C-alpha positions in Angstrom: 3.9 -13.7 -14.4 2.0 -17.0 -13.8 5.1 -19.1 -13.0 4.8 -22.6 -11.5 7.3 -23.9 -8.9 9.0 -26.0 -11.5 9.3 -23.1 -14.0 10.9 -21.0 -11.3 13.5 -23.6 -10.5 14.2 -24.0 -14.2 14.4 -20.2 -14.7 16.8 -19.8 -11.8 19.1 -22.5 -13.3 19.0 -21.2 -16.9 19.3 -17.4 -16.1 22.4 -17.7 -13.8 20.5 -16.7 -10.7 22.7 -16.9 -7.6 20.5 -15.3 -4.9 16.8 -15.6 -4.2 15.3 -13.0 -1.9 12.3 -14.2 0.0 10.3 -11.1 0.8 7.6 -10.3 3.3 6.6 -7.4 5.6 5.9 -7.0 9.3 2.5 -6.0 10.5 3.3 -2.3 10.0 4.2 -2.8 6.3 7.9 -2.5 6.6 9.6 -4.7 4.0 11.8 -7.6 5.1 13.7 -10.3 3.3 16.1 -13.2 3.6 18.3 -14.3 0.8 18.8 -18.0 0.0 21.0 -19.8 -2.5 19.6 -21.7 -5.5 20.4 -25.0 -3.7 17.8 -24.1 -1.0 15.0 -23.3 -3.5 13.5 -26.7 -3.6 13.3 -26.8 0.2 11.8 -23.4 0.3 9.0 -24.6 -2.0 8.4 -27.9 -0.3 8.9 -27.0 3.4 9.5 -23.3 3.7 12.4 -21.4 5.2 12.5 -20.8 8.9 13.0 -17.4 10.4 12.8 -15.9 13.9 9.5 -14.3 14.6 10.6 -12.7 17.8 13.0 -10.5 15.9 10.3 -9.0 13.6 8.2 -6.0 14.8 4.7 -7.2 15.6 5.6 -10.9 15.4 7.0 -11.2 18.9 3.9 -11.7 20.9 3.8 -15.5 20.7 5.2 -18.2 22.9 7.0 -19.8 19.9 9.5 -18.0 17.6 9.9 -20.3 14.6 7.8 -19.4 11.5 8.2 -20.4 7.9 8.4 -18.4 4.7 6.8 -20.0 1.6 7.6 -18.2 -1.7 4.8 -17.5 -4.1 6.2 -18.5 -7.6 3.7 -16.1 -9.3 5.6 -13.1 -7.8 9.0 -14.0 -9.3 10.9 -10.9 -10.5 14.4 -9.8 -11.3 16.0 -7.0 -9.3 17.3 -5.1 -12.3 19.8 -3.0 -10.3 21.7 -6.1 -9.2 24.6 -7.5 -11.3 23.9 -9.2 -14.7 26.1 -12.1 -13.7 25.1 -13.9 -10.5 21.6 -12.4 -10.8 19.2 -11.7 -8.0 15.4 -12.5 -8.0 12.7 -11.8 -5.5 9.5 -13.6 -4.5 6.9 -12.6 -2.0 6.1 -15.1 0.7 3.2 -16.4 2.8 4.0 -17.2 6.4 3.0 -20.3 8.4 3.7 -22.0 11.6 5.8 -25.2 11.5 2.7 -27.4 11.2 1.5 -25.4 8.1 -1.2 -23.3 9.8 -1.3 -19.7 8.5 0.6 -17.3 10.8 -2.0 -15.0 12.3 0.1 -11.8 11.9 0.9 -12.4 8.2 -0.9 -9.4 6.5 -0.5 -10.9 3.1 -2.6 -13.9 4.2 -5.1 -11.5 5.7 -5.6 -9.9 2.3 -5.9 -13.3 0.6 -8.6 -14.3 3.0 -10.5 -11.0 2.3 -10.2 -11.8 -1.5 -11.5 -15.3 -0.9 -14.4 -14.0 1.1 -15.4 -11.6 -1.7 -15.0 -14.3 -4.3 -17.3 -16.6 -2.4 -20.0 -13.9 -2.8 -19.3 -13.4 -6.5 -17.3 -10.2 -6.1 -13.9 -9.2 -7.4 -12.1 -6.1 -6.1 -9.4 -4.3 -8.0 -7.1 -1.6 -6.6 -4.5 0.9 -7.9 -2.4 3.4 -5.9 -1.2 6.9 -6.5 1.9 7.3 -4.3 3.7 10.5 -3.5 7.2 10.9 -2.2 9.8 13.6 -1.7 13.3 13.6 -3.1 16.0 15.2 -0.9 19.6 15.9 -1.7 22.2 13.7 0.0 25.4 14.8 1.7 28.9 13.4 1.0 28.2 10.5 3.3 25.0 9.5 1.3 22.7 10.7 4.0 19.7 12.9 3.4 20.2 16.7 4.0 16.5 17.4 4.2 17.0 19.9 1.3 14.5 19.3 -1.6 16.0 18.1 -4.8 14.3 20.9 -6.7 11.9 23.8 -6.2 9.5 22.9 -9.0 5.7 22.8 -8.5 2.7 20.8 -9.8 3.3 19.2 -13.2 6.3 21.5 -13.9 8.8 20.4 -16.5 12.6 20.3 -16.8 14.8 22.1 -16.0 12.7 23.2 -13.0 11.7 19.6 -12.5 15.0 17.9 -11.7 13.3 14.6 -10.7 12.2 13.9 -14.3 15.0 11.5 -15.1 14.8 9.8 -11.7 11.0 9.1 -12.2 11.9 7.8 -15.7 14.4 5.4 -14.3 12.0 4.2 -11.6 9.3 3.5 -14.2 11.6 1.7 -16.5 12.9 -0.4 -13.6 9.4 -1.3 -12.6 8.5 -2.3 -16.2 11.5 -4.7 -16.1 10.0 -6.3 -13.1 6.6 -6.7 -14.7 5.0 -3.7 -13.0 3.5 -1.1 -15.3 3.0 2.5 -14.1 0.2 4.5 -15.6 1.6 8.0 -15.3 4.2 10.1 -13.4 4.7 13.8 -12.7 6.1 16.4 -10.3 3.8 17.1 -7.4 3.0 20.4 -5.7 5.7 20.4 -3.1 9.4 21.2 -3.8 11.1 17.9 -4.7 7.8 16.1 -4.5 6.9 13.4 -7.0 3.9 11.1 -7.8 3.7 7.9 -9.8 0.3 6.3 -10.4 -0.7 2.7 -11.3 -3.6 1.4 -13.2 -5.7 -0.9 -10.9 -5.4 -4.7 -11.0 -6.3 -7.6 -8.7 -6.0 -6.8 -5.0 -3.0 -9.1 -4.2 -0.9 -8.0 -7.1 -1.7 -4.4 -6.4 -0.5 -4.8 -2.8 2.7 -6.6 -3.9 3.3 -3.9 -6.5 2.9 -1.2 -3.9 5.5 -2.8 -1.7 7.9 -3.3 -4.6 7.4 0.3 -5.7 8.6 1.7 -2.4 11.7 -0.4 -2.5 12.5 0.5 -6.1 12.1 4.2 -5.5 14.5 4.0 -2.5 17.1 2.2 -4.6 16.9 4.4 -7.7 16.8 7.6 -5.6 20.0 6.5 -3.8 21.7 5.7 -7.1 21.1 9.3 -8.1 22.5 10.9 -5.0 19.1 11.6 -3.4 17.0 10.1 -0.6 13.3 9.2 -1.1 10.9 10.2 1.7 7.4 8.6 1.8 6.5 10.0 5.2 3.2 11.8 5.4 4.6 15.2 6.3 8.3 15.5 5.4 8.2 19.4 5.4 6.3 21.3 8.0 4.7 24.0 5.7 4.5 22.0 2.5 2.1 19.5 1.1 2.1 16.0 2.6 2.6 12.7 0.9 -0.6 10.7 0.1 -1.4 7.2 -1.2 -4.7 7.6 -2.9 -6.3 4.2 -3.3 -8.5 3.7 -6.4 -10.9 0.7 -6.3 -13.6 -0.9 -8.4 -15.8 -4.0 -7.9 -17.3 -6.5 -10.3 -19.9 -9.1 -9.6 -19.7 -12.1 -11.9 -17.7 -9.9 -14.3 -20.0 -6.9 -14.4 -19.1 -3.5 -12.9 -20.9 -2.8 -9.6 -22.1 0.8 -9.0 -20.2 2.0 -5.9 -23.0 3.4 -3.8 -23.3 0.5 -1.3 -19.6 -0.1 -1.3 -18.9 3.5 -0.5 -21.6 3.4 2.2 -19.8 0.5 3.9 -16.4 2.2 3.7 -17.8 5.6 5.0 -19.5 3.7 7.8 -16.2 2.1 9.0 -13.6 4.5 7.8 -13.0 6.0 11.3 -12.4 2.5 12.7 -9.9 1.8 9.8 -8.0 5.2 10.0 -5.1 4.0 12.1 -4.4 1.4 9.4 -4.5 4.0 6.6 -2.7 6.7 8.6 -0.3 4.9 10.9 2.1 7.6 12.3 1.9 10.7 14.4 2.7 12.9 11.4 -0.2 11.3 9.4 -2.5 13.6 11.4 -0.5 16.7 10.5 -1.5 16.0 6.9 -5.1 15.0 7.3 -7.6 17.9 6.9 -5.3 19.9 4.7 -5.3 20.4 0.9 -5.7 17.1 -1.0 -6.0 15.1 2.3 -9.6 15.3 3.4 -10.5 14.7 7.0 -14.3 15.0 6.5 -16.3 11.8 6.0 -18.1 12.6 2.7 -18.2 11.6 -0.9 -18.9 13.2 -4.3 -18.4 13.1 -8.0 -15.0 14.6 -9.2 -14.7 16.6 -5.9 -11.2 16.4 -4.4 -12.2 18.0 -1.2 -14.2 14.9 -0.1 -12.8 11.7 1.4 -14.1 9.6 -1.5 -14.6 10.9 -5.0 -15.8 9.3 -8.2 -13.4 10.4 -10.9 -14.8 11.2 -14.4 -14.1 7.9 -16.3 -15.9 5.5 -18.5 -16.3 1.7 -19.0 -13.5 -0.3 -17.4 -11.9 2.8 -16.0 -14.8 3.7 -13.7 -13.7 3.6 -10.1 -13.8 5.3 -6.7 -10.9 7.0 -5.0 -10.1 7.1 -1.3 -8.0 10.1 -0.6 -7.0 9.8 3.1 -4.3 7.1 3.2 -0.6 7.9 3.2 2.3 5.8 1.9 3.3 4.4 5.3 0.1 2.3 5.3 0.5 -1.4 5.0 -1.2 -2.1 1.6 -2.2 -5.6 2.5 -4.1 -4.4 5.6 -5.5 -1.3 3.8 -6.9 -3.3 0.8 -8.2 -6.1 3.0 -10.1 -3.8 5.3 -11.6 -1.9 2.3 -12.8 -5.2 0.9 -14.5 -6.2 4.1 -16.0 -2.7 4.6 -17.3 -2.7 1.0 -18.8 -6.2 1.4 -20.5 -5.1 4.6 -22.1 -2.2 2.7 -23.4 -4.5 0.0 -24.5 -7.3 2.3 -26.4 -5.0 4.6 -27.7 -2.7 1.8 -26.2 0.4 3.4 -27.1 3.7 1.8 -24.4 6.2 1.2 -25.1 9.8 2.4 -25.9 12.5 -0.2 -23.0 13.5 -2.4 -21.3 16.8 -1.7 -21.1 19.3 -4.6 -19.3 22.2 -2.9 -15.6 22.7 -2.1 -15.4 21.7 1.6 -12.0 23.5 2.0 -13.8 26.8 1.5 -16.7 26.2 3.8 -17.0 27.5 7.4 -16.2 24.7 9.9 -19.8 24.9 11.4 -21.4 24.3 8.0 -19.5 21.1 7.2 -20.7 17.5 7.8 -20.1 16.7 11.4 -18.5 13.2 10.9 -14.7 13.5 10.8 -11.7 11.2 10.8 -9.8 10.9 14.1 -7.6 13.9 14.7 -4.6 12.2 16.2 -2.9 8.8 16.3 -4.1 8.2 19.9 -7.7 8.9 18.9 -7.4 6.6 15.9 -6.0 3.8 18.1 -8.8 4.3 20.6 -11.4 4.2 17.9 -10.0 1.0 16.4 -9.7 -0.7 19.7 -13.4 -0.2 20.3 -14.5 -1.3 16.9 -16.7 -4.3 16.6 -16.2 -4.3 12.9 -12.4 -4.7 13.2 -12.8 -7.4 15.9 -15.0 -9.3 13.5 -12.7 -9.2 10.4 -9.2 -8.9 11.8 -7.5 -11.8 13.7 -7.2 -10.9 17.4 -3.5 -11.6 17.3 -3.0 -9.3 14.3 -5.2 -6.5 15.7 -3.5 -6.7 19.1 0.0 -6.6 17.6 -0.8 -3.7 15.3 -2.6 -1.5 17.9 -0.1 -2.4 20.6 2.7 -1.1 18.4 1.0 2.2 18.1 0.7 2.9 21.9 
C-alpha cells in the first residue's frame, strides 16, 4: 500500500476507523493481536505499544517481560468483515525491547534481516504460496463436526464442489485487503480446497500468508463451516500442503536456480522442523504430493523441488514439503539463507530426476530423505551448524524447546 505514518493517521481519521489491530505472531507462527483506539495510534508509531512477552508462546524465556509492538504503516488494511461504521484496520508489527533493540524471537525481524543480507549481495528473493485447507461442517454450537463439507475431488465443479462460493468470498475479501490470489480450486480430498498466490517480495508474501489463514477462518465460520489447515486432518485422505514457490534476481536479472536449489537441498533436512512443525506433519510427508525424498527435477511432482513449466517472469522453483502450520517468516528466511549459501559456495545440485519416485522400489531411490518424525527433525535441527549460524540462539532455542 506504501502508506506513511502520517497518511495512516489521516486515513484513520477520515475513514471512521475506531479500532486498530496491531498484529504479530509467536515463534510458531500462531497469529496474535492487540487492539488500540485511534487516540493511541500516534504513541504506537512513536514509542510502540507494550505487551507481556511471558504470556506469548516462545517469548517467555527471558528475564524481562516487557516488549513493544511497532506497527508497519505499509501493512495497513481494512478488515472487510467488520462493521462499516466504526471500522477496523490491521497493521503488522515489528517487536523491540524497551530500549529499541530488536526482540530476538520476532520472526518477522528474522525475515527482514535475511532480506537485507540478500540485498547486500545484490539478490532479491520472491515467494508465493499454494495453501491447502479442509472445510468441515459445523454443529449447532458452531463447532467442527469433522465431517467434510462435500465429497468432491480434484478440480470438480458445483454442485459436487460445495466450497466454490466460500472460496469466492475468500478471494474477494483478500482483494479488498490488497492481496490478490492467482487461482483457486477444489483439491483431491473431500472438502479440501486450495488457493494460490502469485509470488511477490518476501516480506509481503509472508504477511499475506498470515492474513490468508485468518481470512479463511473468518469466512469459513460465517458460512457454517470450520477451516482446518493441519497437515493431516483425515487419516486416509490427502494432507494439506503449503507449496512454496520462489525465484531470485540479481541486480534485476533472473538467476538460474541450480546453485540456489543446491543450497536448499544441502540444508533442507536441518530446516524440516520449521517447514513441518507438528507430529502429524510426518504422517503427510512421503505420501502423494508430499515428497520425503531429497531430489529435484523439471515438472516432476514426485520430487522435493520441481521447476514448473513457465517462461519469463513466471519462471520459478517450487518446494513441496512444507505444510500450512509452518511459520512463513521463518520458512522464507531460512530458504533465503540456504539459497545464498548455495550461491556463495558455488554448490552444485545433484542430477535431476526424470522418473516418478512414487512408483520406484524403495531400494532404488536416492538415499537422502527428510526426517521421518518430529523428534528426528528436532534432533537434526539442534545439531545443525547452518541453523546456529543464521538463526539467533534465543529464537532457535525457543522454537526447538517448544517442540520437545
